C-alpha positions in Angstrom: 16.7 14.8 -9.8 13.0 14.5 -9.3 10.8 11.7 -8.4 7.7 10.3 -10.0 5.1 8.3 -8.4 3.4 5.9 -11.0 0.3 3.9 -10.3 -0.8 1.3 -13.0 -3.4 -1.4 -13.7 -3.6 -3.7 -16.5 -4.9 -7.3 -17.3 -2.3 -9.7 -16.0 0.1 -10.9 -18.6 3.8 -11.7 -18.9 5.9 -8.7 -19.6 4.3 -5.9 -17.9 7.0 -5.3 -15.6 9.7 -5.6 -18.3 7.6 -3.0 -20.4 7.5 -0.5 -17.6 11.1 -1.0 -16.6 12.4 -0.6 -20.1 10.5 2.7 -20.4 11.9 3.9 -17.4 15.4 2.9 -18.4 15.1 4.4 -21.6 14.7 7.9 -20.1 17.7 7.3 -17.6 15.2 6.8 -14.9 15.9 4.7 -11.6 13.3 2.5 -10.3 13.6 3.1 -6.6 10.5 1.6 -4.7 7.6 -0.4 -5.7 4.7 -2.5 -4.7 3.1 -4.7 -7.3 0.5 -7.4 -7.1 -2.0 -9.5 -8.9 -5.5 -8.9 -7.6 -8.8 -10.0 -9.1 -7.2 -11.0 -12.6 -5.5 -7.5 -12.7 -1.8 -6.7 -12.3 -1.6 -3.5 -10.4 1.1 -1.5 -8.7 2.7 1.7 -7.5 6.3 2.7 -8.0 8.4 5.4 -7.3 11.0 6.6 -10.1 13.8 9.0 -9.8 14.9 10.8 -13.0 16.6 13.9 -14.2 14.5 17.1 -14.1 15.0 17.5 -17.9 13.6 13.9 -18.5 10.8 13.9 -16.1 8.1 15.2 -18.6 9.2 12.9 -21.4 9.3 9.8 -19.1 5.6 10.8 -17.7 4.4 11.1 -21.3 6.0 7.8 -22.4 4.6 5.9 -19.4 1.2 7.6 -20.0 1.4 6.3 -23.7 1.6 2.7 -22.5 -2.3 2.9 -22.4 -2.0 1.8 -26.0 -0.5 -1.4 -24.5 -3.6 -1.9 -22.2 -1.8 -0.3 -19.1 -3.9 2.4 -17.3 -1.4 4.6 -15.6 -1.3 7.7 -13.5 2.1 9.5 -13.1 2.6 12.4 -10.7 5.8 14.4 -9.7 6.6 14.0 -6.0 8.8 15.7 -3.5 10.9 13.6 -1.3 10.0 13.9 2.2 12.2 13.4 5.2 11.2 10.6 7.6 9.6 12.5 10.6 11.0 11.8 14.1 8.1 12.8 15.9 6.2 9.8 15.0 6.3 6.1 16.4 5.7 3.2 13.9 3.5 0.4 14.9 2.9 -3.0 13.1 -0.6 -4.6 13.4 -1.4 -8.0 12.7 -5.1 -9.0 12.5 -6.9 -12.2 11.8 -10.5 -13.4 12.2 -13.4 -14.9 10.4 -14.2 -12.8 7.4 -17.1 -10.5 7.4 -18.0 -7.0 6.0 -16.7 -4.0 7.8 -13.6 -5.2 9.5 -11.2 -2.6 7.6 -13.9 0.1 7.9 -14.1 -0.4 11.7 -10.4 -0.7 12.4 -9.6 2.2 10.3 -12.1 4.5 11.9 -10.5 3.7 15.3 -7.2 4.4 14.0 -8.2 7.8 12.6 -9.9 8.6 15.8 -6.5 8.1 17.4 -4.6 10.2 14.7 -2.8 7.1 13.3 -1.9 7.1 9.8 -2.0 3.9 7.8 1.2 3.7 5.9 1.0 0.2 4.5 -1.9 -2.3 4.6 -2.0 -5.7 3.0 -4.8 -8.2 3.5 -5.9 -11.5 2.1 -8.4 -14.3 2.6 -7.1 -17.6 3.6 -8.8 -21.1 4.2 -9.2 -21.7 8.0 -6.8 -24.5 9.3 -9.6 -26.4 10.9 -12.6 -25.4 9.0 -13.7 -24.5 5.5 -14.4 -21.0 6.5 -12.3 -18.2 5.2 -10.1 -16.2 7.4 -9.4 -12.5 6.9 -5.7 -11.8 7.4 -4.2 -8.2 7.5 -1.1 -6.6 8.2 -0.6 -2.9 8.6 2.1 -0.4 9.5 0.7 2.8 11.2 2.4 5.8 12.4 1.1 7.6 15.7 2.5 11.1 17.1 5.2 10.3 19.5 3.6 12.1 22.1 0.6 9.7 22.1 0.1 6.9 24.6 0.2 3.9 22.5 -1.6 1.8 25.1 -4.8 4.0 24.4 -4.8 2.9 20.9 -4.1 -0.6 21.7 -7.0 -0.6 24.3 -9.3 0.9 21.7 -8.4 -1.6 19.0 -8.8 -4.5 21.5 -12.2 -3.3 22.5 -13.4 -3.3 18.9 -11.6 -6.5 18.1 -13.9 -8.5 20.4 -16.9 -7.0 18.6 -15.4 -8.1 15.3 -14.3 -11.5 16.6 -10.7 -10.8 15.3 -7.5 -11.2 17.2 -5.1 -8.1 16.9 -1.5 -8.0 17.8 1.0 -5.2 18.0 4.7 -5.0 17.4 
């Protein structure tokens, strides 16, 4: 068995997930993991499909052929990686008034502390007491197990005050 990582984007319309899943099933593939979302009028996603070695090329070609249906797609073979035990996972929650540079500044601090972003989701939501938009983000990051997580937390809290955002760790 092999794993294919598939990313796609298309104009949002009913039936896209059905079309993708039928293509996977037609090649005896197994849809393992995915993250799909409608953003900016587009439907986009990433998924991992497990398929027999002898079906991998045919499935990749069939998925790529969906461009004729208006789906832009990239399909790459992936090696399954074991979960590392030498890292600690941290969940970050962030909320504050929207302004340019929040993700840039937070991700720079994370990179300086050798933290790896493994998932990030963000959205703009109306403020509960004002008409101003709030930027909300949640991320999962891994850090080396040997690292003092308090140092990362202190660095993020220092920049949070400059950005006028609240950051919490779990």
